[in-house]
Structures are given as structure tokens and as C-alpha cells.
MMTF fields as JSON, N, C-alpha, C and O atoms, coordinates in Angstrom:
{
  "mmtfVersion": "1.0.0",
  "mmtfProducer": "UNKNOWN",
  "numBonds": 443,
  "numAtoms": 444,
  "numGroups": 111,
  "numChains": 1,
  "numModels": 1,
  "chainsPerModel": [1],
  "groupsPerChain": [111],
  "chainIdList": ["A"],
  "bondAtomList": [4, 2, 8, 6, 12, 10, 16, 14, 20, 18, 24, 22, 28, 26, 32, 30, 36, 34, 40, 38, 44, 42, 48, 46, 52, 50, 56, 54, 60, 58, 64, 62, 68, 66, 72, 70, 76, 74, 80, 78, 84, 82, 88, 86, 92, 90, 96, 94, 100, 98, 104, 102, 108, 106, 112, 110, 116, 114, 120, 118, 124, 122, 128, 126, 132, 130, 136, 134, 140, 138, 144, 142, 148, 146, 152, 150, 156, 154, 160, 158, 164, 162, 168, 166, 172, 170, 176, 174, 180, 178, 184, 182, 188, 186, 192, 190, 196, 194, 200, 198, 204, 202, 208, 206, 212, 210, 216, 214, 220, 218, 224, 222, 228, 226, 232, 230, 236, 234, 240, 238, 244, 242, 248, 246, 252, 250, 256, 254, 260, 258, 264, 262, 268, 266, 272, 270, 276, 274, 280, 278, 284, 282, 288, 286, 292, 290, 296, 294, 300, 298, 304, 302, 308, 306, 312, 310, 316, 314, 320, 318, 324, 322, 328, 326, 332, 330, 336, 334, 340, 338, 344, 342, 348, 346, 352, 350, 356, 354, 360, 358, 364, 362, 368, 366, 372, 370, 376, 374, 380, 378, 384, 382, 388, 386, 392, 390, 396, 394, 400, 398, 404, 402, 408, 406, 412, 410, 416, 414, 420, 418, 424, 422, 428, 426, 432, 430, 436, 434, 440, 438],
  "bondOrderList": [1, 1, 1, 1, 1, 1, 1, 1, 1, 1, 1, 1, 1, 1, 1, 1, 1, 1, 1, 1, 1, 1, 1, 1, 1, 1, 1, 1, 1, 1, 1, 1, 1, 1, 1, 1, 1, 1, 1, 1, 1, 1, 1, 1, 1, 1, 1, 1, 1, 1, 1, 1, 1, 1, 1, 1, 1, 1, 1, 1, 1, 1, 1, 1, 1, 1, 1, 1, 1, 1, 1, 1, 1, 1, 1, 1, 1, 1, 1, 1, 1, 1, 1, 1, 1, 1, 1, 1, 1, 1, 1, 1, 1, 1, 1, 1, 1, 1, 1, 1, 1, 1, 1, 1, 1, 1, 1, 1, 1, 1],
  "groupList": [{"groupName": "MET", "atomNameList": ["N", "CA", "C", "O"], "elementList": ["N", "C", "C", "O"], "formalChargeList": [0, 0, 0, 0], "bondAtomList": [1, 0, 2, 1, 3, 2], "bondOrderList": [1, 1, 2], "singleLetterCode": "M", "chemCompType": "L-PEPTIDE LINKING"}, {"groupName": "ILE", "atomNameList": ["N", "CA", "C", "O"], "elementList": ["N", "C", "C", "O"], "formalChargeList": [0, 0, 0, 0], "bondAtomList": [1, 0, 2, 1, 3, 2], "bondOrderList": [1, 1, 2], "singleLetterCode": "I", "chemCompType": "L-PEPTIDE LINKING"}, {"groupName": "LEU", "atomNameList": ["N", "CA", "C", "O"], "elementList": ["N", "C", "C", "O"], "formalChargeList": [0, 0, 0, 0], "bondAtomList": [1, 0, 2, 1, 3, 2], "bondOrderList": [1, 1, 2], "singleLetterCode": "L", "chemCompType": "L-PEPTIDE LINKING"}, {"groupName": "GLU", "atomNameList": ["N", "CA", "C", "O"], "elementList": ["N", "C", "C", "O"], "formalChargeList": [0, 0, 0, 0], "bondAtomList": [1, 0, 2, 1, 3, 2], "bondOrderList": [1, 1, 2], "singleLetterCode": "E", "chemCompType": "L-PEPTIDE LINKING"}, {"groupName": "ARG", "atomNameList": ["N", "CA", "C", "O"], "elementList": ["N", "C", "C", "O"], "formalChargeList": [0, 0, 0, 0], "bondAtomList": [1, 0, 2, 1, 3, 2], "bondOrderList": [1, 1, 2], "singleLetterCode": "R", "chemCompType": "L-PEPTIDE LINKING"}, {"groupName": "GLN", "atomNameList": ["N", "CA", "C", "O"], "elementList": ["N", "C", "C", "O"], "formalChargeList": [0, 0, 0, 0], "bondAtomList": [1, 0, 2, 1, 3, 2], "bondOrderList": [1, 1, 2], "singleLetterCode": "Q", "chemCompType": "L-PEPTIDE LINKING"}, {"groupName": "ALA", "atomNameList": ["N", "CA", "C", "O"], "elementList": ["N", "C", "C", "O"], "formalChargeList": [0, 0, 0, 0], "bondAtomList": [1, 0, 2, 1, 3, 2], "bondOrderList": [1, 1, 2], "singleLetterCode": "A", "chemCompType": "L-PEPTIDE LINKING"}, {"groupName": "ASP", "atomNameList": ["N", "CA", "C", "O"], "elementList": ["N", "C", "C", "O"], "formalChargeList": [0, 0, 0, 0], "bondAtomList": [1, 0, 2, 1, 3, 2], "bondOrderList": [1, 1, 2], "singleLetterCode": "D", "chemCompType": "L-PEPTIDE LINKING"}, {"groupName": "GLY", "atomNameList": ["N", "CA", "C", "O"], "elementList": ["N", "C", "C", "O"], "formalChargeList": [0, 0, 0, 0], "bondAtomList": [1, 0, 2, 1, 3, 2], "bondOrderList": [1, 1, 2], "singleLetterCode": "G", "chemCompType": "PEPTIDE LINKING"}, {"groupName": "TYR", "atomNameList": ["N", "CA", "C", "O"], "elementList": ["N", "C", "C", "O"], "formalChargeList": [0, 0, 0, 0], "bondAtomList": [1, 0, 2, 1, 3, 2], "bondOrderList": [1, 1, 2], "singleLetterCode": "Y", "chemCompType": "L-PEPTIDE LINKING"}, {"groupName": "THR", "atomNameList": ["N", "CA", "C", "O"], "elementList": ["N", "C", "C", "O"], "formalChargeList": [0, 0, 0, 0], "bondAtomList": [1, 0, 2, 1, 3, 2], "bondOrderList": [1, 1, 2], "singleLetterCode": "T", "chemCompType": "L-PEPTIDE LINKING"}, {"groupName": "SER", "atomNameList": ["N", "CA", "C", "O"], "elementList": ["N", "C", "C", "O"], "formalChargeList": [0, 0, 0, 0], "bondAtomList": [1, 0, 2, 1, 3, 2], "bondOrderList": [1, 1, 2], "singleLetterCode": "S", "chemCompType": "L-PEPTIDE LINKING"}, {"groupName": "VAL", "atomNameList": ["N", "CA", "C", "O"], "elementList": ["N", "C", "C", "O"], "formalChargeList": [0, 0, 0, 0], "bondAtomList": [1, 0, 2, 1, 3, 2], "bondOrderList": [1, 1, 2], "singleLetterCode": "V", "chemCompType": "L-PEPTIDE LINKING"}, {"groupName": "PRO", "atomNameList": ["N", "CA", "C", "O"], "elementList": ["N", "C", "C", "O"], "formalChargeList": [0, 0, 0, 0], "bondAtomList": [1, 0, 2, 1, 3, 2], "bondOrderList": [1, 1, 2], "singleLetterCode": "P", "chemCompType": "L-PEPTIDE LINKING"}, {"groupName": "HIS", "atomNameList": ["N", "CA", "C", "O"], "elementList": ["N", "C", "C", "O"], "formalChargeList": [0, 0, 0, 0], "bondAtomList": [1, 0, 2, 1, 3, 2], "bondOrderList": [1, 1, 2], "singleLetterCode": "H", "chemCompType": "L-PEPTIDE LINKING"}, {"groupName": "TRP", "atomNameList": ["N", "CA", "C", "O"], "elementList": ["N", "C", "C", "O"], "formalChargeList": [0, 0, 0, 0], "bondAtomList": [1, 0, 2, 1, 3, 2], "bondOrderList": [1, 1, 2], "singleLetterCode": "W", "chemCompType": "L-PEPTIDE LINKING"}, {"groupName": "LYS", "atomNameList": ["N", "CA", "C", "O"], "elementList": ["N", "C", "C", "O"], "formalChargeList": [0, 0, 0, 0], "bondAtomList": [1, 0, 2, 1, 3, 2], "bondOrderList": [1, 1, 2], "singleLetterCode": "K", "chemCompType": "L-PEPTIDE LINKING"}, {"groupName": "PHE", "atomNameList": ["N", "CA", "C", "O"], "elementList": ["N", "C", "C", "O"], "formalChargeList": [0, 0, 0, 0], "bondAtomList": [1, 0, 2, 1, 3, 2], "bondOrderList": [1, 1, 2], "singleLetterCode": "F", "chemCompType": "L-PEPTIDE LINKING"}, {"groupName": "ASN", "atomNameList": ["N", "CA", "C", "O"], "elementList": ["N", "C", "C", "O"], "formalChargeList": [0, 0, 0, 0], "bondAtomList": [1, 0, 2, 1, 3, 2], "bondOrderList": [1, 1, 2], "singleLetterCode": "N", "chemCompType": "L-PEPTIDE LINKING"}],
  "groupTypeList": [0, 1, 2, 3, 4, 5, 2, 6, 7, 6, 8, 2, 6, 5, 9, 6, 3, 3, 1, 7, 4, 4, 5, 4, 2, 2, 10, 11, 12, 6, 2, 11, 3, 6, 11, 13, 1, 14, 15, 6, 13, 11, 12, 10, 2, 13, 10, 2, 10, 9, 8, 12, 4, 7, 7, 14, 2, 12, 12, 13, 11, 7, 2, 3, 11, 1, 9, 7, 6, 12, 6, 6, 3, 7, 16, 3, 0, 17, 15, 1, 3, 14, 10, 18, 6, 4, 15, 7, 8, 9, 10, 15, 17, 5, 4, 14, 13, 3, 4, 1, 2, 5, 17, 17, 7, 6, 4, 0, 10, 11, 4],
  "groupIdList": [1, 2, 3, 4, 5, 6, 7, 8, 9, 10, 11, 12, 13, 14, 15, 16, 17, 18, 19, 20, 21, 22, 23, 24, 25, 26, 27, 28, 29, 30, 31, 32, 33, 34, 35, 36, 37, 38, 39, 40, 41, 42, 43, 44, 45, 46, 47, 48, 49, 50, 51, 52, 53, 54, 55, 56, 57, 58, 59, 60, 61, 62, 63, 64, 65, 66, 67, 68, 69, 70, 71, 72, 73, 74, 75, 76, 77, 78, 79, 80, 81, 82, 83, 84, 85, 86, 87, 88, 89, 90, 91, 92, 93, 94, 95, 96, 97, 98, 99, 100, 101, 102, 103, 104, 105, 106, 107, 108, 109, 110, 111],
  "secStructList": [7, 2, 2, 2, 2, 2, 2, 2, 2, 6, 6, 7, 4, 4, 4, 2, 2, 2, 2, 2, 2, 2, 2, 2, 2, 2, 2, 1, 1, 7, 4, 4, 4, 7, 7, 6, 6, 1, 1, 6, 6, 6, 7, 7, 1, 7, 3, 3, 7, 7, 3, 3, 6, 6, 7, 6, 6, 1, 7, 6, 2, 2, 2, 2, 2, 2, 2, 2, 6, 7, 7, 7, 1, 1, 3, 3, 7, 7, 3, 3, 7, 1, 7, 7, 7, 2, 2, 2, 2, 2, 2, 2, 2, 2, 2, 7, 2, 2, 2, 2, 2, 2, 2, 2, 2, 6, 6, 7, 7, 7, 7],
  "xCoordList": [132.533, 131.606, 131.897, 132.059, 131.869, 131.729, 133.63, 134.037, 134.416, 135.683, 136.273, 137.212, 135.497, 135.95, 135.658, 136.493, 134.288, 133.905, 134.923, 135.568, 135.006, 135.831, 137.321, 137.75, 138.007, 139.603, 139.541, 140.401, 138.25, 138.442, 137.886, 138.593, 137.101, 136.851, 138.537, 138.927, 139.208, 140.411, 141.649, 142.778, 141.287, 142.472, 143.397, 144.621, 142.938, 143.583, 143.103, 143.86, 141.998, 141.491, 142.495, 142.276, 143.966, 144.386, 145.138, 145.916, 145.085, 145.813, 144.54, 144.78, 143.456, 142.573, 142.941, 142.968, 143.367, 143.634, 144.765, 144.829, 145.796, 147.102, 146.389, 146.393, 145.787, 144.833, 144.083, 144.354, 143.045, 142.467, 143.349, 143.163, 144.497, 145.286, 146.028, 146.515, 146.39, 147.298, 146.327, 146.549, 145.02, 143.918, 143.505, 143.011, 143.6, 143.645, 144.707, 144.561, 145.817, 147.047, 147.097, 147.73, 146.358, 146.745, 145.228, 145.113, 144.496, 143.131, 142.004, 140.853, 143.01, 142.359, 140.823, 140.092, 140.449, 139.13, 139.69, 140.426, 139.147, 139.373, 138.679, 137.534, 138.891, 137.966, 136.793, 135.749, 136.8, 135.578, 134.753, 133.601, 135.191, 134.258, 134.184, 134.124, 134.153, 134.146, 132.508, 132.078, 131.862, 130.491, 129.9, 129.982, 129.201, 128.167, 126.81, 126.015, 126.277, 125.244, 125.064, 123.95, 126.191, 126.322, 125.252, 124.207, 125.874, 125.588, 123.586, 122.955, 123.286, 122.56, 120.89, 119.893, 120.877, 119.549, 119.395, 118.329, 120.984, 120.821, 120.1, 119.411, 120.439, 120.09, 118.354, 117.71, 117.973, 116.228, 116.028, 114.933, 117.224, 116.742, 116.681, 117.415, 115.607, 115.543, 116.855, 117.925, 116.619, 117.885, 118.02, 117.217, 119.201, 118.95, 120.262, 121.374, 120.19, 121.378, 121.575, 120.7, 122.524, 123.097, 124.464, 125.349, 124.385, 125.83, 125.964, 124.939, 127.082, 127.257, 127.012, 127.927, 125.693, 125.306, 126.316, 125.888, 127.339, 127.955, 129.702, 130.693, 129.661, 131.07, 131.581, 130.853, 132.903, 133.14, 133.938, 134.615, 133.703, 133.684, 132.579, 132.649, 131.566, 130.331, 129.24, 128.783, 128.861, 127.551, 126.646, 126.565, 125.323, 124.054, 123.238, 122.876, 123.079, 122.734, 123.395, 122.867, 124.675, 125.013, 124.831, 125.094, 124.458, 123.759, 122.454, 121.885, 121.608, 120.463, 120.133, 119.129, 120.893, 121.001, 121.138, 120.439, 122.096, 122.159, 121.214, 121.273, 120.329, 119.288, 118.076, 117.453, 117.911, 116.77, 117.259, 116.378, 118.599, 118.719, 118.641, 118.706, 118.479, 118.244, 117.146, 116.174, 116.942, 115.58, 115.003, 114.203, 115.217, 114.51, 113.533, 113.921, 111.996, 110.544, 111.003, 111.106, 111.233, 111.541, 113.108, 114.051, 113.226, 114.461, 114.289, 113.21, 115.402, 115.274, 116.6, 117.633, 116.481, 117.522, 118.269, 117.429, 119.398, 119.346, 120.578, 121.604, 120.419, 121.586, 121.813, 121.037, 123.499, 123.566, 124.339, 125.286, 123.928, 123.686, 124.955, 125.443, 125.444, 126.178, 127.683, 128.474, 127.98, 129.59, 129.981, 129.184, 131.192, 131.822, 132.734, 133.053, 133.139, 133.993, 133.258, 132.327, 133.915, 133.982, 133.689, 132.746, 134.771, 134.788, 133.15, 132.602, 132.821, 131.659, 130.68, 130.197, 130.613, 129.519, 130.283, 129.735, 131.36, 132.095, 131.659, 131.548, 131.412, 131.115, 129.978, 129.996, 128.836, 127.915, 126.996, 126.434, 126.7, 125.972, 126.304, 125.637, 128.122, 128.332, 128.206, 128.058, 128.313, 127.794, 126.506, 126.266, 125.548, 124.131, 123.303, 123.128, 122.91, 122.651, 120.788, 120.255, 120.291, 118.803, 118.509, 118.038, 118.926, 118.845, 118.531, 117.508, 119.99, 119.806, 119.08, 118.641, 118.892, 118.297, 116.529, 115.674, 116.331, 114.766, 114.774, 113.944, 115.551, 115.607, 115.465, 114.572, 116.479, 116.52, 114.96, 114.012, 114.87, 113.76, 112.142, 111.146, 111.999, 110.909, 110.91, 110.169, 111.968, 112.137, 112.278, 112.047, 112.713, 113.346, 112.157, 111.88, 111.653, 110.784, 111.295, 112.192, 110.891, 111.615, 111.104, 109.993, 112.089, 111.511, 111.019, 110.505],
  "yCoordList": [93.162, 93.921, 95.617, 96.6, 95.385, 96.787, 97.404, 98.566, 96.123, 96.502, 96.955, 97.743, 96.261, 96.711, 98.168, 99.048, 98.356, 99.89, 100.942, 101.661, 100.962, 101.663, 102.052, 103.196, 100.763, 100.431, 101.286, 102.135, 100.98, 101.782, 103.446, 104.323, 103.882, 105.298, 105.751, 106.713, 105.19, 105.601, 104.939, 104.568, 104.919, 104.432, 103.249, 103.381, 102.38, 101.158, 100.101, 99.134, 99.881, 98.723, 97.259, 96.088, 98.169, 97.236, 96.402, 95.631, 96.367, 95.836, 95.298, 94.995, 95.155, 94.145, 93.22, 93.138, 92.17, 90.848, 90.99, 90.246, 91.851, 92.243, 92.434, 91.644, 93.373, 93.872, 92.688, 92.445, 91.936, 91.003, 90.189, 89.984, 89.629, 88.313, 89.099, 88.253, 90.336, 90.433, 90.517, 89.721, 91.416, 91.528, 89.808, 89.676, 88.781, 87.481, 87.054, 86.11, 87.54, 86.782, 87.881, 87.645, 89.041, 89.793, 89.27, 89.231, 89.017, 88.625, 87.158, 86.914, 86.352, 85.051, 85.454, 84.519, 86.672, 86.691, 87.804, 88.72, 87.539, 88.714, 89.427, 89.019, 90.784, 92.078, 91.625, 91.477, 91.344, 90.369, 89.782, 89.718, 89.027, 88.032, 88.527, 87.78, 89.852, 90.507, 91.03, 91.181, 91.226, 92.343, 91.4, 90.172, 92.255, 91.555, 91.399, 91.351, 91.283, 91.118, 89.798, 89.372, 88.867, 87.276, 86.869, 86.219, 87.447, 87.21, 87.788, 87.407, 88.587, 89.35, 88.566, 88.981, 87.803, 86.892, 86.159, 85.96, 85.697, 85.062, 85.818, 85.306, 87.346, 88.083, 88.454, 89.258, 87.817, 87.824, 88.861, 89.384, 89.106, 90.327, 91.539, 91.966, 92.244, 93.482, 94.314, 94.28, 95.056, 95.798, 97.189, 97.708, 98.057, 98.944, 99.191, 98.821, 99.63, 99.988, 101.126, 101.957, 101.396, 102.759, 102.901, 102.058, 104.351, 104.444, 105.713, 106.235, 106.228, 107.446, 107.889, 107.674, 108.558, 108.565, 109.379, 109.177, 110.103, 110.255, 109.831, 110.431, 108.59, 108.034, 107.674, 107.168, 108.018, 107.823, 106.319, 106.064, 105.548, 103.997, 102.994, 101.782, 103.731, 102.934, 103.804, 104.781, 103.218, 103.986, 103.761, 102.578, 104.726, 104.249, 102.696, 101.748, 102.7, 101.42, 99.951, 98.848, 100.421, 98.806, 98.723, 97.619, 99.599, 99.595, 99.264, 98.753, 99.549, 99.492, 98.15, 97.701, 97.271, 96.279, 95.134, 94.122, 95.486, 94.924, 95.171, 94.52, 96.002, 96.694, 95.508, 94.933, 95.309, 94.493, 93.136, 92.381, 92.597, 91.824, 90.83, 89.605, 91.628, 91.272, 90.728, 91.369, 89.342, 88.987, 89.174, 88.285, 90.157, 90.52, 91.346, 92.106, 91.175, 91.859, 93.162, 94.213, 93.1, 94.653, 95.256, 95.075, 95.964, 96.742, 98.142, 98.527, 98.871, 100.196, 100.787, 100.452, 101.531, 102.575, 103.399, 104.02, 103.928, 105.613, 105.955, 105.274, 106.95, 107.794, 108.954, 109.784, 108.724, 110.187, 110.808, 110.382, 112.012, 113.113, 114.218, 114.35, 114.949, 116.463, 116.234, 117.024, 114.934, 114.647, 113.345, 112.435, 113.393, 112.304, 111.451, 110.324, 111.989, 110.983, 109.667, 109.62, 108.883, 107.309, 107.574, 107.359, 108.046, 108.047, 108.557, 108.084, 109.52, 110.314, 108.823, 108.421, 108.297, 106.589, 105.802, 104.726, 106.0, 105.227, 105.621, 104.727, 106.972, 107.889, 108.9, 109.953, 108.392, 109.199, 108.764, 109.782, 107.541, 107.264, 107.449, 107.361, 107.909, 108.343, 110.038, 110.618, 110.502, 111.999, 112.409, 113.591, 111.667, 111.25, 110.036, 108.976, 110.206, 109.104, 108.764, 107.677, 109.765, 109.686, 108.567, 107.658, 108.516, 107.57, 106.414, 105.985, 106.159, 104.408, 103.95, 102.803, 105.191, 104.991, 104.967, 104.309, 105.783, 105.673, 103.952, 103.116, 103.743, 102.136, 101.105, 100.259, 101.177, 99.955, 100.28, 99.532, 101.315, 101.74, 101.426, 101.218, 101.406, 100.738, 99.169, 98.682, 98.34, 96.894, 96.279, 95.126, 97.413, 96.572, 97.123, 98.302, 95.989, 96.128, 96.141, 95.335, 96.907, 97.271, 95.927, 95.411, 95.513, 94.47, 94.804, 93.919],
  "zCoordList": [88.934, 88.628, 88.944, 88.221, 90.386, 91.338, 91.236, 91.239, 91.158, 91.519, 90.059, 89.956, 88.767, 87.364, 87.362, 87.155, 87.632, 87.739, 88.226, 87.462, 89.581, 90.395, 89.681, 89.532, 89.27, 88.88, 87.587, 87.353, 86.555, 85.066, 85.762, 85.266, 86.496, 87.162, 87.237, 86.575, 87.855, 88.735, 87.387, 87.705, 86.354, 85.112, 85.578, 85.566, 85.887, 86.739, 86.08, 86.172, 85.36, 84.649, 84.626, 84.938, 83.965, 83.556, 84.439, 83.878, 85.899, 86.866, 87.654, 88.823, 87.299, 87.779, 88.377, 89.605, 87.39, 88.45, 89.213, 90.192, 89.001, 90.325, 91.394, 92.338, 91.359, 92.371, 93.197, 94.373, 92.393, 93.051, 93.832, 95.031, 93.043, 93.673, 94.675, 95.425, 95.106, 95.91, 96.91, 97.822, 97.105, 98.092, 98.405, 99.524, 97.783, 98.305, 98.92, 99.696, 98.762, 99.504, 100.819, 101.848, 100.598, 102.018, 103.038, 104.263, 102.25, 103.448, 102.995, 103.357, 102.008, 101.768, 101.016, 100.69, 100.801, 99.83, 98.935, 99.302, 97.506, 96.495, 96.362, 96.163, 96.381, 96.108, 95.341, 95.975, 93.877, 93.088, 93.749, 93.319, 95.312, 96.237, 97.209, 98.185, 97.414, 98.711, 98.867, 100.011, 98.027, 97.93, 98.944, 98.912, 99.985, 100.788, 100.486, 101.425, 98.945, 98.401, 98.332, 98.027, 98.618, 98.117, 99.861, 99.831, 101.181, 101.979, 102.637, 103.623, 101.753, 102.151, 101.904, 102.495, 101.269, 101.351, 102.736, 103.317, 103.27, 104.763, 105.921, 106.804, 105.715, 106.994, 107.217, 106.545, 108.078, 108.251, 109.601, 109.807, 110.512, 111.653, 111.129, 110.238, 111.793, 111.47, 110.986, 111.594, 109.816, 109.353, 109.065, 108.289, 109.743, 109.113, 107.903, 108.28, 106.874, 105.982, 105.776, 106.018, 105.379, 105.68, 104.925, 104.774, 104.443, 103.867, 103.078, 102.639, 102.87, 102.626, 101.068, 100.274, 100.569, 99.407, 98.3, 97.164, 98.299, 97.159, 97.52, 97.103, 98.436, 98.521, 96.975, 96.121, 96.799, 95.631, 95.34, 94.344, 96.313, 96.254, 96.232, 96.027, 96.478, 96.062, 95.668, 96.261, 94.43, 94.092, 94.576, 94.907, 94.967, 95.828, 94.994, 95.691, 93.568, 93.156, 93.929, 94.076, 94.312, 94.52, 95.967, 96.444, 96.75, 98.441, 98.314, 99.279, 96.84, 96.843, 96.534, 97.086, 95.617, 95.356, 96.709, 96.773, 97.669, 98.802, 99.752, 100.795, 99.596, 100.4, 100.05, 100.942, 98.881, 97.873, 98.221, 98.631, 98.144, 98.844, 99.776, 99.673, 100.784, 102.433, 102.523, 102.124, 103.089, 102.939, 104.373, 104.663, 105.398, 106.662, 105.879, 104.992, 106.265, 106.092, 106.824, 106.191, 107.939, 108.759, 108.403, 109.174, 107.175, 107.352, 106.73, 106.278, 106.734, 105.986, 105.799, 106.38, 105.089, 104.016, 104.604, 105.256, 104.883, 105.476, 104.649, 104.66, 104.004, 103.34, 104.234, 104.707, 104.367, 104.458, 103.802, 103.14, 103.969, 102.811, 102.975, 104.098, 101.934, 102.478, 102.638, 103.152, 102.076, 102.2, 101.255, 101.024, 100.798, 100.141, 100.908, 100.531, 101.963, 102.777, 103.583, 104.387, 103.124, 103.619, 105.278, 106.039, 105.368, 107.18, 108.044, 109.04, 107.271, 108.073, 108.322, 109.381, 107.155, 107.564, 108.529, 108.772, 109.144, 109.774, 111.273, 112.112, 111.604, 112.641, 112.665, 113.302, 111.778, 111.406, 112.898, 113.302, 113.809, 114.925, 116.03, 117.061, 115.776, 117.129, 117.444, 118.519, 116.242, 116.347, 116.09, 116.336, 115.621, 115.084, 115.804, 115.204, 116.845, 116.892, 116.985, 117.205, 116.796, 116.671, 116.255, 116.938, 114.331, 113.474, 114.706, 115.24, 114.848, 115.129, 116.346, 116.423, 117.694, 118.498, 118.072, 118.664, 117.016, 116.995, 116.282, 116.641, 115.538, 114.847, 115.955, 115.904, 117.12, 118.034, 118.612, 118.371, 119.281, 120.478, 119.392, 120.086, 118.454, 117.933, 117.575, 116.721, 118.447, 117.68, 119.382, 119.746, 120.216, 121.323, 122.775, 122.996, 123.543, 124.395, 125.741, 125.987, 126.662, 127.937, 128.937, 128.825, 129.867, 130.596, 132.219, 132.903]
}
């Protein structure tokens, strides 16, 4: 579903099967099977889901579906705005730790 849409957007839909096959050879998991939505219902710990809203590879509804599938009652979603660079998502909390520190602070007790 996600893979097919991304490949179609890139004009590569006719290569979906081959891309999936090669990904499986490299990683043992096909791209079509790699979505975290399959594992989300097993997540019961407090969860902060985040993503780059304008990421070219992930549409917001995909991340929202994963968030909705997380079984944890204590969960929040955070969007990184004003960028379309995926890498900004990987480095966001190093540059802006306030949000993740707030999340942990609200859930941890001092000893």
C-alpha cells in the first residue's frame, strides 16, 4: 500500500516487484512487509510517536494509522514542522530536546 503509492509517485510502479525482491535479499524483509503498523498493537508502554509532517516518503495519514494502532493508553504524537528533510526527524531531539525531555519527565519518578 505505502510502497506502491511511493513508487507510483516516483514513476516507478512497474518496478515494485523487483524492488521488493531486492530489498528482501538485502535485509530479509520485503518493503511491503516492513511497516511498523503490524507491531503497533503490541506496544503498551508510554509512547511518543513523531515524524516530519512534510516528509516525501511518509504521508501523515500513514503515521497517524500507526499511532492509532499503538495499544498504549499513554501515547502522544508530535509533528516536526517547517521542513521536508527526513534527516531532520532523526536529529530533531538532539537539537531541540525540550519535547522529549518533557515527555520523559512527566512519566519518570525520582528516587
